[in-house]
Backbone bond lengths (Angstrom), bond angles and torsions (degrees), N, CA, C in turn:
res aa  C-N    CA-C-N  psi(-1)  N-CA   C-N-CA  omega(-1)  CA-C   N-CA-C  phi
1 M - - - 1.459 - - 1.518 109.27 -
2 T 1.334 117.01 127.34 1.452 122.71 176.79 1.514 108.90 -115.57
3 L 1.327 116.17 124.35 1.451 121.93 177.82 1.524 108.26 -117.08
4 T 1.326 116.04 125.75 1.455 121.33 -175.49 1.522 109.77 -117.82
5 E 1.328 116.47 125.48 1.461 121.81 178.23 1.527 109.34 -92.29
6 R 1.332 116.74 130.22 1.459 119.70 176.25 1.527 109.90 -158.55
7 D 1.325 115.33 167.81 1.460 120.73 -179.61 1.529 110.49 -65.79
8 L 1.331 113.87 144.79 1.462 121.11 171.08 1.518 108.13 -97.67
9 R 1.332 116.86 133.54 1.451 122.03 -176.99 1.533 109.94 -123.77
10 P 1.337 117.58 166.44 1.470 119.43 -178.24 1.523 114.20 -52.28
11 A 1.316 116.83 -33.63 1.469 119.52 179.45 1.530 112.29 -66.74
12 D 1.347 116.82 -15.07 1.464 120.94 179.94 1.530 112.51 -90.53
13 A 1.326 118.18 2.24 1.461 120.83 -171.45 1.529 112.79 -57.15
14 E 1.324 117.07 -48.87 1.468 119.20 -177.57 1.520 111.42 -66.21
15 A 1.320 117.39 -35.44 1.467 120.22 -179.54 1.528 111.86 -73.94
16 A 1.336 117.44 -29.23 1.465 120.59 179.83 1.521 112.21 -84.44
17 W 1.319 117.26 -23.16 1.466 121.52 -176.19 1.528 113.90 -52.83
18 P 1.338 120.68 -37.91 1.465 119.34 179.17 1.528 113.97 -56.74
19 L 1.331 118.60 -23.60 1.469 119.81 177.42 1.525 110.75 -61.46
20 S 1.338 117.24 -45.36 1.466 119.08 -178.94 1.529 111.52 -78.40
21 I 1.319 117.30 -27.48 1.471 119.34 174.62 1.527 109.89 -63.59
22 E 1.332 116.16 -47.39 1.466 120.00 -179.69 1.522 111.48 -59.69
23 A 1.338 116.71 -35.75 1.460 120.98 -179.77 1.526 112.67 -76.75
24 G 1.351 116.92 -9.12 1.457 120.45 -179.53 1.515 113.43 81.62
25 W 1.334 117.19 18.16 1.456 121.06 -178.12 1.523 110.81 -83.07
26 N 1.333 115.75 168.78 1.466 121.54 -169.55 1.530 114.35 -96.21
27 Q 1.336 119.08 -4.83 1.456 120.05 -175.73 1.530 111.21 -64.61
28 N 1.340 114.60 148.43 1.461 119.66 172.15 1.531 109.17 -113.80
29 V 1.319 117.42 -176.92 1.461 120.58 -176.61 1.522 111.22 -64.06
30 I 1.335 117.87 -34.42 1.461 120.72 178.78 1.526 110.00 -61.72
31 D 1.337 117.25 -42.27 1.463 120.66 176.79 1.524 111.13 -59.31
32 W 1.316 115.98 -49.07 1.461 120.44 -179.73 1.528 110.99 -58.80
33 R 1.329 116.89 -46.96 1.462 119.65 -177.45 1.529 111.17 -63.44
34 F 1.321 116.42 -39.91 1.468 120.43 178.60 1.529 110.56 -63.82
35 M 1.313 117.43 -48.47 1.468 120.21 -177.85 1.526 112.10 -65.93
36 L 1.328 116.79 -40.65 1.464 119.66 179.20 1.522 111.54 -68.27
37 G 1.330 116.92 -25.93 1.452 120.46 178.87 1.513 113.64 -78.30
38 H 1.336 116.78 -24.32 1.467 120.21 -174.73 1.527 113.63 -112.58
39 G 1.327 117.21 -16.15 1.455 119.93 -176.47 1.517 112.79 -112.91
40 R 1.323 114.92 179.21 1.470 121.93 172.81 1.523 106.53 -102.14
41 A 1.317 116.02 114.40 1.461 121.05 -176.66 1.517 110.21 -121.50
42 I 1.315 115.90 141.75 1.456 122.77 179.46 1.528 107.75 -128.54
43 G 1.316 116.26 140.16 1.452 120.41 178.77 1.517 111.68 -135.93
44 V 1.313 114.26 169.87 1.458 121.50 173.73 1.524 107.43 -122.35
45 A 1.322 115.60 127.69 1.460 121.74 179.01 1.524 109.99 -104.56
46 D 1.329 115.36 141.47 1.463 122.11 178.16 1.528 109.25 -76.88
47 D 1.330 115.43 176.06 1.458 119.00 -178.01 1.524 113.08 -66.93
48 D 1.328 118.07 -16.31 1.460 120.41 175.37 1.524 112.36 -94.91
49 G 1.348 116.67 5.44 1.456 121.35 177.03 1.509 115.20 90.53
50 S 1.330 118.35 -4.31 1.463 120.42 179.93 1.529 110.24 -80.99
51 W 1.320 115.43 147.58 1.461 120.70 -179.77 1.518 110.35 -77.12
52 V 1.335 116.80 130.54 1.463 120.92 -178.77 1.526 112.15 -118.08
53 A 1.348 118.39 -7.82 1.463 121.19 179.73 1.519 108.82 -160.11
54 S 1.332 115.77 154.57 1.465 120.62 -179.95 1.514 110.19 -154.89
55 A 1.335 115.58 161.13 1.458 124.17 170.21 1.517 107.23 -160.26
56 L 1.333 116.26 152.28 1.456 121.01 -170.27 1.517 110.39 -143.60
57 A 1.333 116.48 141.59 1.465 123.04 170.92 1.519 107.68 -120.94
58 L 1.340 116.85 119.55 1.460 122.84 -176.95 1.518 108.91 -109.98
59 P 1.354 119.39 119.87 1.462 120.50 -176.89 1.522 112.10 -72.32
60 L 1.324 115.26 135.32 1.465 122.41 175.77 1.524 108.58 -123.67
61 G 1.325 115.34 52.19 1.446 121.85 -174.78 1.515 110.48 102.40
62 P 1.335 118.19 174.55 1.457 120.90 -176.38 1.522 114.49 -70.97
63 D 1.331 116.88 -15.96 1.464 119.98 -173.90 1.522 114.60 -105.06
64 L 1.343 117.37 -1.74 1.470 119.91 -175.11 1.515 110.43 -151.16
65 S 1.318 116.20 137.34 1.466 122.54 167.18 1.522 108.33 -128.39
66 W 1.339 114.77 148.47 1.464 120.57 -177.26 1.517 109.62 -106.57
67 L 1.332 116.64 124.61 1.451 122.20 179.54 1.526 109.87 -93.39
68 S 1.306 116.19 134.16 1.471 119.44 -177.82 1.521 109.56 -162.53
69 M 1.327 114.38 -175.79 1.467 123.64 177.63 1.522 111.80 54.12
70 V 1.340 115.83 36.64 1.470 120.58 175.01 1.527 106.59 -81.19
71 L 1.312 115.48 99.27 1.460 122.46 -171.26 1.519 110.43 -132.27
72 V 1.320 115.98 141.47 1.467 122.15 174.23 1.523 107.15 -137.07
73 T 1.317 116.61 128.89 1.452 120.03 179.44 1.533 110.25 -64.54
74 Q 1.307 115.72 151.38 1.468 121.58 -173.03 1.529 112.94 -52.33
75 K 1.320 117.46 -43.26 1.472 120.12 -173.90 1.525 113.49 -74.06
76 R 1.348 117.18 -8.74 1.468 119.83 -179.34 1.529 112.11 -119.33
77 R 1.327 116.72 18.95 1.461 119.57 177.84 1.533 110.52 -79.19
78 R 1.329 114.05 164.11 1.467 123.15 179.72 1.529 112.28 69.70
79 L 1.326 116.15 21.17 1.461 120.76 174.08 1.530 111.41 -108.91
80 G 1.333 116.26 0.38 1.459 120.54 -179.62 1.512 114.45 79.81
81 L 1.336 117.77 13.43 1.457 120.34 -176.07 1.523 112.10 -66.18
82 G 1.334 117.73 -44.16 1.457 120.88 -178.15 1.518 111.85 -61.19
83 T 1.325 116.73 -47.59 1.465 120.54 179.67 1.521 110.91 -63.97
84 R 1.327 117.24 -38.67 1.455 120.92 179.89 1.522 111.26 -62.71
85 L 1.328 117.07 -45.96 1.459 120.11 -179.48 1.530 110.94 -69.86
86 L 1.324 116.68 -36.85 1.457 119.71 175.78 1.522 111.06 -59.51
87 R 1.322 116.46 -43.15 1.467 120.33 178.61 1.526 110.91 -63.71
88 R 1.325 117.66 -37.70 1.465 120.78 177.83 1.543 109.92 -61.10
89 C 1.325 116.01 -45.08 1.468 119.81 179.09 1.523 110.70 -65.22
90 L 1.316 116.10 -41.64 1.460 120.37 179.89 1.525 111.02 -62.91
91 E 1.314 117.03 -40.63 1.469 120.72 176.80 1.524 110.91 -61.68
92 H 1.327 116.27 -39.98 1.468 120.61 178.46 1.525 110.58 -63.16
93 V 1.318 116.97 -45.01 1.464 121.36 -178.78 1.529 110.52 -64.02
94 E 1.311 116.70 -47.04 1.458 120.12 -176.85 1.532 111.64 -68.66
95 A 1.323 117.10 -28.56 1.467 119.85 175.57 1.529 111.40 -66.08
96 Q 1.337 116.45 -24.16 1.462 121.34 176.45 1.528 111.91 -85.32
97 G 1.321 116.89 -3.80 1.458 120.79 -178.09 1.514 113.83 77.17
98 A 1.330 117.61 22.18 1.460 122.19 -176.79 1.524 111.24 -105.32
99 A 1.326 115.57 158.88 1.458 121.83 170.20 1.524 108.68 -82.03
100 A 1.328 115.73 159.41 1.468 121.76 -179.80 1.520 109.25 -119.73
101 G 1.333 115.75 127.34 1.454 120.95 176.97 1.510 110.56 -116.97
102 L 1.325 115.92 159.70 1.461 121.51 174.89 1.514 109.52 -164.46
103 D 1.325 114.98 162.46 1.465 122.36 173.13 1.519 107.62 -110.89
104 A 1.322 116.13 112.66 1.458 121.89 -172.66 1.521 111.61 -96.64
105 T 1.323 116.25 140.07 1.456 120.34 168.10 1.528 108.73 -76.15
106 E 1.319 115.71 171.12 1.468 119.40 178.45 1.528 111.25 -63.45
107 L 1.343 116.61 -26.24 1.464 119.99 177.60 1.521 111.92 -82.40
108 G 1.328 116.86 -31.80 1.448 119.95 -178.52 1.515 114.26 -79.55
109 R 1.322 117.29 -29.30 1.468 120.82 -175.17 1.531 112.69 -54.68
110 P 1.348 120.62 -44.45 1.471 119.22 179.24 1.529 113.72 -62.77
111 V 1.337 117.31 -20.70 1.458 120.48 176.39 1.527 110.30 -77.39
112 Y 1.338 116.28 -36.87 1.462 120.40 -173.63 1.526 113.10 -81.79
113 L 1.319 117.97 -29.72 1.463 119.85 -178.54 1.528 112.75 -58.36
114 P 1.351 120.53 -46.61 1.470 119.44 179.47 1.529 113.62 -66.59
115 L 1.348 117.19 -15.81 1.455 120.55 178.57 1.526 112.02 -84.37
116 G 1.324 115.96 -2.84 1.458 119.80 177.41 1.509 115.41 103.53
117 F 1.330 118.25 6.13 1.459 120.90 176.65 1.527 110.27 -77.86
118 R 1.326 116.02 148.52 1.461 121.47 176.55 1.528 109.73 -126.46
119 D 1.322 116.07 154.03 1.461 121.81 -178.58 1.523 111.24 -73.30
120 L 1.338 115.82 141.35 1.463 121.64 172.32 1.524 110.96 -110.37
121 Y 1.338 117.46 -58.43 1.465 119.66 176.85 1.523 109.51 -163.10
122 R 1.324 113.70 165.20 1.467 120.55 -176.93 1.529 110.37 -96.98
123 I 1.324 115.24 146.88 1.464 124.20 -176.90 1.521 108.65 -129.89
124 S 1.310 117.10 132.51 1.465 121.31 175.15 1.521 109.87 -101.02
125 R 1.321 116.26 135.84 1.465 121.34 174.59 1.522 108.66 -93.49
126 W 1.330 115.15 120.89 1.456 121.47 -177.74 1.523 110.51 -103.23
127 H 1.323 115.79 133.43 1.459 123.31 173.88 1.527 107.42 -104.40
128 I 1.330 115.95 122.97 1.461 121.71 -173.89 1.518 107.93 -124.16
129 A 1.318 117.07 117.21 1.467 120.18 -179.52 1.525 110.51 -70.47
130 Q 1.318 116.46 -48.20 1.463 121.69 179.52 1.513 108.25 -161.45
131 A 1.319 116.83 127.71 1.464 121.05 -179.21 1.521 110.21 -85.77
132 G 1.315 115.39 166.57 1.449 121.31 177.56 1.520 111.63 -89.72
133 A 1.324 115.66 -154.66 1.456 121.24 -179.00 1.525 110.50 -70.26
134 A 1.324 115.51 152.75 1.465 121.08 179.19 1.525 110.33 -68.69
135 L 1.314 115.94 145.46 1.454 122.21 176.65 1.526 109.59 -87.25
136 P 1.341 117.95 146.23 1.470 119.49 178.91 1.523 110.78 -75.37
137 P 1.327 117.25 151.54 1.474 119.56 174.47 1.519 109.99 -74.46
138 P 1.311 117.93 164.28 1.464 120.06 177.41 1.525 111.49 -67.58
139 S 1.295 116.30 164.87 1.462 121.61 179.97 1.523 110.39 -57.79
140 G 1.317 115.40 139.27 1.453 120.47 178.89 1.511 114.40 86.71
141 V 1.324 117.46 2.50 1.462 122.47 179.58 1.527 108.62 -127.37
142 R 1.315 116.80 136.21 1.469 120.55 175.46 1.517 109.38 -122.55
143 L 1.323 115.30 151.05 1.456 121.95 176.43 1.523 108.51 -108.24
144 R 1.332 115.17 138.94 1.466 120.16 174.83 1.517 109.32 -147.13
145 P 1.331 117.50 160.49 1.460 119.32 177.92 1.534 111.16 -60.42
146 M 1.313 116.92 139.90 1.458 122.14 176.66 1.524 109.09 -79.94
147 T 1.331 116.69 141.54 1.451 121.66 179.24 1.529 110.09 -123.85
148 E 1.324 115.50 172.00 1.461 119.92 178.49 1.521 111.54 -58.76
149 A 1.330 117.22 -33.67 1.461 121.19 -179.95 1.521 112.53 -63.70
150 D 1.338 117.22 -17.61 1.467 121.53 -178.95 1.523 112.77 -89.84
151 D 1.324 118.24 -7.99 1.468 120.57 -169.51 1.526 112.86 -55.88
152 A 1.321 117.85 -47.24 1.466 120.23 -176.54 1.517 111.43 -65.03
153 R 1.330 117.38 -42.75 1.473 120.10 179.76 1.522 111.18 -66.91
154 V 1.316 116.98 -39.77 1.462 120.13 179.01 1.521 110.26 -65.11
155 A 1.333 116.88 -42.17 1.467 120.27 179.04 1.522 111.12 -61.73
156 A 1.329 117.31 -42.00 1.464 120.74 178.93 1.524 111.31 -65.38
157 F 1.327 117.00 -42.37 1.464 121.20 177.20 1.523 110.30 -61.62
158 D 1.326 115.90 -43.36 1.458 120.21 -178.61 1.525 111.06 -62.55
159 T 1.321 117.47 -45.21 1.458 120.40 -179.73 1.519 111.17 -62.54
160 T 1.324 116.90 -40.27 1.465 120.68 178.91 1.520 111.59 -60.50
161 H 1.325 117.02 -37.37 1.463 120.90 -173.51 1.522 114.20 -98.78
162 S 1.344 117.82 -17.19 1.472 119.56 -177.81 1.523 112.93 -119.04
163 V 1.341 118.33 -13.29 1.468 128.53 -172.70 1.534 113.06 62.86
164 M 1.318 118.60 4.65 1.459 122.17 174.74 1.525 109.64 -89.31
165 Q 1.318 116.28 152.52 1.455 121.79 173.26 1.523 107.42 -114.97
166 R 1.327 114.91 88.45 1.475 120.20 -172.56 1.525 111.49 -130.38
167 G 1.342 115.64 35.75 1.454 119.13 -179.88 1.512 113.31 -57.13
168 Y 1.337 117.52 -35.18 1.467 119.96 -179.76 1.528 111.51 -66.47
169 I 1.332 117.05 -31.39 1.467 120.71 177.08 1.524 110.03 -70.62
170 L 1.323 116.58 -45.79 1.463 120.74 -178.30 1.523 110.96 -64.07
171 A 1.338 117.24 -40.29 1.466 119.79 177.90 1.524 111.17 -65.24
172 H 1.329 116.27 -39.38 1.469 120.05 177.38 1.530 110.66 -61.22
173 L 1.317 117.00 -45.87 1.461 120.20 -178.13 1.523 111.17 -68.35
174 R 1.324 117.03 -39.62 1.462 119.82 177.67 1.519 111.28 -60.91
175 G 1.329 117.29 -43.50 1.454 120.37 179.49 1.514 113.42 -72.82
176 R 1.300 115.99 -27.97 1.466 120.90 -177.49 1.526 111.51 -75.76
177 R 1.316 117.41 -42.96 1.467 121.35 178.66 1.532 109.80 -133.84
178 P 1.340 117.20 77.06 1.461 120.11 -178.48 1.522 113.68 -62.26
179 D 1.330 116.98 -23.23 1.467 118.79 178.96 1.522 112.29 -69.15
180 L 1.338 117.31 -19.54 1.463 121.37 -179.48 1.525 112.28 -99.60
181 A 1.336 117.43 -2.87 1.463 121.80 -174.08 1.523 110.44 -98.79
182 W 1.341 115.27 113.28 1.459 121.54 -177.75 1.521 110.18 -130.87
183 L 1.326 114.33 146.47 1.458 122.10 -179.30 1.519 109.53 -117.22
184 A 1.325 116.70 138.58 1.470 122.13 172.60 1.525 107.79 -103.80
185 E 1.327 115.78 126.67 1.465 121.48 179.80 1.518 110.70 -124.33
186 R 1.324 114.96 144.08 1.457 121.01 173.07 1.526 109.25 -83.36
187 A 1.341 116.07 172.00 1.462 120.90 -177.05 1.523 112.14 -59.58
188 D 1.336 117.32 -30.26 1.461 120.42 179.92 1.525 112.85 -85.07
189 G 1.328 117.58 4.75 1.453 122.12 178.83 1.509 114.74 89.95
190 G 1.337 117.95 -2.51 1.450 121.07 179.55 1.517 112.21 -70.86
191 V 1.336 116.55 145.68 1.462 121.38 179.15 1.524 109.40 -72.19
192 A 1.335 115.76 131.63 1.461 121.69 177.82 1.518 112.27 -115.16
193 G 1.323 116.62 -6.84 1.462 119.65 178.92 1.514 111.13 162.40
194 Y 1.322 115.42 171.58 1.463 120.46 178.85 1.523 108.73 -156.49
195 V 1.323 114.91 161.71 1.460 122.68 170.89 1.519 108.09 -140.27
196 V 1.323 116.81 140.91 1.460 123.06 169.38 1.526 107.25 -135.48
197 G 1.307 116.64 171.79 1.462 120.66 179.71 1.515 110.53 -162.84
198 R 1.309 116.15 -176.84 1.468 120.82 -178.57 1.519 109.51 -159.35
199 E 1.320 114.99 154.44 1.451 120.51 173.50 1.529 108.81 -77.60
200 G 1.315 115.89 145.76 1.454 120.96 177.22 1.511 110.90 -123.16
201 R 1.313 115.26 -175.51 1.469 120.34 -178.36 1.523 111.51 -65.28
202 T 1.336 116.75 -39.35 1.463 120.18 -176.51 1.518 113.54 -120.96
203 A 1.335 118.26 -17.00 1.463 120.79 -176.56 1.523 109.14 -156.21
204 T 1.333 115.81 159.58 1.460 121.90 174.45 1.519 108.76 -84.95
205 S 1.321 115.84 127.87 1.460 121.59 -178.89 1.527 109.34 -94.08
206 I 1.334 116.86 125.76 1.459 122.50 177.75 1.521 108.17 -102.13
207 G 1.331 116.34 116.95 1.448 120.74 178.96 1.520 110.94 142.23
208 P 1.336 116.22 157.75 1.452 124.02 6.16 1.527 113.75 -74.49
209 V 1.333 113.04 154.65 1.454 122.78 169.02 1.522 105.96 -120.89
210 V 1.322 116.63 117.48 1.459 122.01 179.51 1.521 107.24 -127.63
211 A 1.327 116.60 130.85 1.463 119.82 -174.13 1.515 111.05 -149.64
212 A 1.331 114.66 156.55 1.458 120.93 -179.18 1.516 112.01 -65.17
213 D 1.335 117.21 -28.27 1.464 120.25 172.36 1.517 109.19 -151.24
214 A 1.332 115.43 166.91 1.465 120.44 -172.13 1.527 112.30 -66.99
215 T 1.334 117.95 -30.85 1.465 120.13 179.60 1.520 110.87 -64.17
216 I 1.331 116.17 -43.83 1.464 120.15 177.08 1.527 109.78 -65.50
217 G 1.321 116.65 -42.91 1.460 120.40 179.83 1.513 112.76 -61.13
218 L 1.319 116.69 -39.65 1.461 120.17 179.98 1.521 110.90 -68.77
219 A 1.338 117.25 -37.76 1.464 120.06 175.98 1.527 110.66 -62.39
220 L 1.330 117.21 -41.86 1.461 121.29 178.31 1.526 111.48 -64.89
221 A 1.325 116.26 -47.67 1.464 119.96 -179.19 1.521 111.05 -61.05
222 S 1.328 116.79 -43.61 1.467 119.65 -178.58 1.524 110.88 -67.25
223 R 1.341 117.97 -32.23 1.467 120.39 177.55 1.526 110.32 -66.01
224 A 1.333 117.27 -43.54 1.462 119.86 178.01 1.526 111.20 -65.30
225 L 1.323 116.70 -40.99 1.465 120.27 179.30 1.529 111.58 -63.14
226 A 1.328 116.48 -31.71 1.464 120.31 -179.46 1.527 112.25 -82.29
227 A 1.342 117.23 -9.48 1.463 120.76 -173.89 1.514 113.70 -87.24
228 A 1.320 117.91 -10.78 1.462 120.01 -174.80 1.523 109.38 -146.78
229 P 1.328 117.48 156.02 1.465 120.06 175.17 1.521 110.71 -71.51
230 G 1.339 115.75 151.11 1.453 120.24 177.20 1.520 111.28 -77.21
231 P 1.321 115.97 -174.73 1.470 127.16 1.90 1.529 112.15 -80.00
232 F 1.352 114.45 163.67 1.452 121.67 -178.24 1.526 110.62 -126.67
233 L 1.344 114.24 159.57 1.453 122.65 167.96 1.521 108.32 -123.99
234 M 1.339 116.94 140.31 1.460 121.87 171.26 1.519 108.69 -139.49
235 D 1.335 116.08 131.73 1.463 122.20 175.73 1.520 107.82 -103.59
236 V 1.341 115.80 110.74 1.468 122.04 -170.07 1.523 110.17 -120.18
237 P 1.344 118.49 126.34 1.467 119.60 173.94 1.529 110.92 -56.41
238 D 1.314 116.16 139.82 1.459 120.49 -175.46 1.524 113.28 -65.22
239 S 1.326 117.55 -14.43 1.462 120.28 179.08 1.525 112.44 -68.87
240 H 1.332 117.98 -17.49 1.465 121.08 -176.01 1.533 110.08 -94.61
241 A 1.313 115.41 77.89 1.467 121.15 -176.68 1.520 111.94 -64.00
242 A 1.336 117.90 -36.04 1.465 120.14 -178.62 1.529 111.08 -65.41
243 V 1.317 117.13 -35.56 1.462 120.26 177.26 1.525 109.92 -67.88
244 A 1.320 116.66 -42.82 1.464 120.42 177.85 1.528 110.73 -61.53
245 D 1.330 117.20 -40.70 1.473 120.67 178.71 1.527 110.49 -62.74
246 F 1.326 116.82 -42.72 1.463 120.58 178.66 1.523 110.75 -61.23
247 L 1.335 116.64 -44.68 1.454 120.09 -178.31 1.528 111.66 -66.30
248 R 1.324 116.49 -39.80 1.479 119.00 176.36 1.525 110.41 -60.93
249 A 1.333 116.70 -40.24 1.462 120.61 179.31 1.527 111.59 -63.71
250 C 1.331 116.75 -24.65 1.469 121.98 175.79 1.531 112.01 -84.01
251 G 1.335 116.87 -1.13 1.452 121.03 -178.58 1.516 113.67 87.91
252 A 1.335 117.52 13.48 1.464 121.04 -178.56 1.520 111.02 -74.03
253 T 1.317 115.13 154.53 1.459 121.77 176.52 1.526 109.24 -127.69
254 S 1.329 115.64 156.11 1.465 121.06 -179.69 1.522 109.06 -128.30
255 P 1.338 116.96 89.32 1.469 120.26 -175.76 1.520 114.73 -82.68
256 R 1.347 117.88 -9.77 1.465 118.55 -176.35 1.522 109.71 -149.41
257 Y 1.331 114.78 168.27 1.458 120.13 179.84 1.522 110.04 -143.30
258 F 1.326 114.46 164.90 1.454 122.82 174.64 1.528 108.64 -126.48
259 I 1.309 115.43 162.15 1.457 122.04 171.09 1.523 107.59 -119.46
260 R 1.326 116.20 120.58 1.468 119.12 174.13 1.517 108.36 -73.43
261 M 1.352 115.86 130.25 1.453 121.81 -174.61 1.525 109.72 -131.63
262 L 1.323 115.47 156.31 1.460 121.43 -178.37 1.515 110.12 -142.32
263 K 1.326 116.09 138.42 1.455 121.84 167.92 1.525 107.47 -117.94
264 G 1.311 115.68 123.48 1.451 120.28 -174.79 1.515 109.57 108.49
265 D 1.315 115.36 -165.53 1.460 120.56 -173.81 1.519 109.95 -124.84
266 L 1.311 117.00 120.43 1.460 122.59 172.59 1.526 107.73 -146.02
267 P 1.330 117.78 87.09 1.473 120.82 -177.28 1.519 111.66 -55.67
268 G 1.316 115.43 133.50 1.451 122.15 178.50 1.505 114.62 103.45
269 L 1.339 118.18 -21.36 1.461 119.06 -178.47 1.525 111.37 -66.01
270 E 1.322 116.80 -23.43 1.461 120.41 179.86 1.523 112.62 -77.15
271 N 1.331 118.11 -10.44 1.462 121.73 -177.48 1.531 109.91 -85.74
272 D 1.320 117.18 111.63 1.465 120.89 -176.95 1.524 113.14 -105.91
273 G 1.337 117.72 12.18 1.457 119.97 -175.80 1.512 114.06 -60.88
274 A 1.335 117.62 -37.51 1.460 121.17 -179.24 1.522 112.56 -93.66
275 I 1.327 117.09 -8.19 1.472 121.57 -177.55 1.526 107.70 -89.64
276 I 1.301 116.63 92.64 1.474 121.53 -177.73 1.527 110.26 -76.54
277 A 1.314 117.31 -38.29 1.467 122.18 175.66 1.522 108.54 -150.61
278 L 1.329 114.73 150.45 1.456 121.50 -177.40 1.531 110.52 -89.93
279 A 1.325 114.61 170.09 1.466 119.51 173.75 1.518 112.04 -81.84
280 G 1.328 117.07 -1.18 1.455 122.07 -173.43 1.511 108.99 107.92
281 A 1.311 116.54 157.93 1.464 120.66 -174.56 1.518 112.78 -60.99
282 E 1.334 117.88 -24.12 1.459 120.26 -177.15 1.518 113.50 -86.28
283 L 1.343 118.13 -21.86 1.471 121.82 -176.53 1.522 113.17 -118.70
284 A 1.315 117.31 1.37 1.477 123.97 179.16 1.519 112.60 70.76
């Protein structure tokens, strides 16, 4: 058996996609190509040239990178490949002087703790077959479709409320699924929140949703959910009880959870008050 470690590039997206399919994850080839084009990804290829392991670091500004897509095919597990590639990505991030974040499953968390990661908050993954009617925004706030002209303002609002610098991700998602991209504006034209989403392999992912308060965020999330047929996925911090109540009323279930974790220092990343829903574990 020959295992070769090398960089994963956008041209490898279709060949790497079976790793996430086997794991039952929701990413499609477009997701893989986007992440490989913007992040630092490392993989291991088997002696027949097929990818058997991967890991990825996606930059979210100079002070933070997001680690994800740590995958090992079933027949090559228990060889330490996932941890090895994760360490390679972590070394790359720390060489840039950045902190490293990730969303850990209950199985992954024990791997990350000895590497120096600490818990920030818990996130529930909601499966929604079909949502109901959209909820109205609060008085003084209107919702409208997001356009390319809004990208800079949305990115600035997002950074203020999430401390991430991921404008390129938000613009990609807005352009990819404009029917899911909505902006909340106050009477003076100021941004009060936004929602974007994307199609996945098995379900449409709603998020991120970032808003000045939970009422605005819930109106945005419900508008996106009403804009497309299900099924949907939403990753919601457990602190947002009103969002969880709304999803339960829609018949949604939450069979699994993640723990947001951080290695390094990035003040504010632990604050989930404005983070109504995430972009998914791979995009933060």
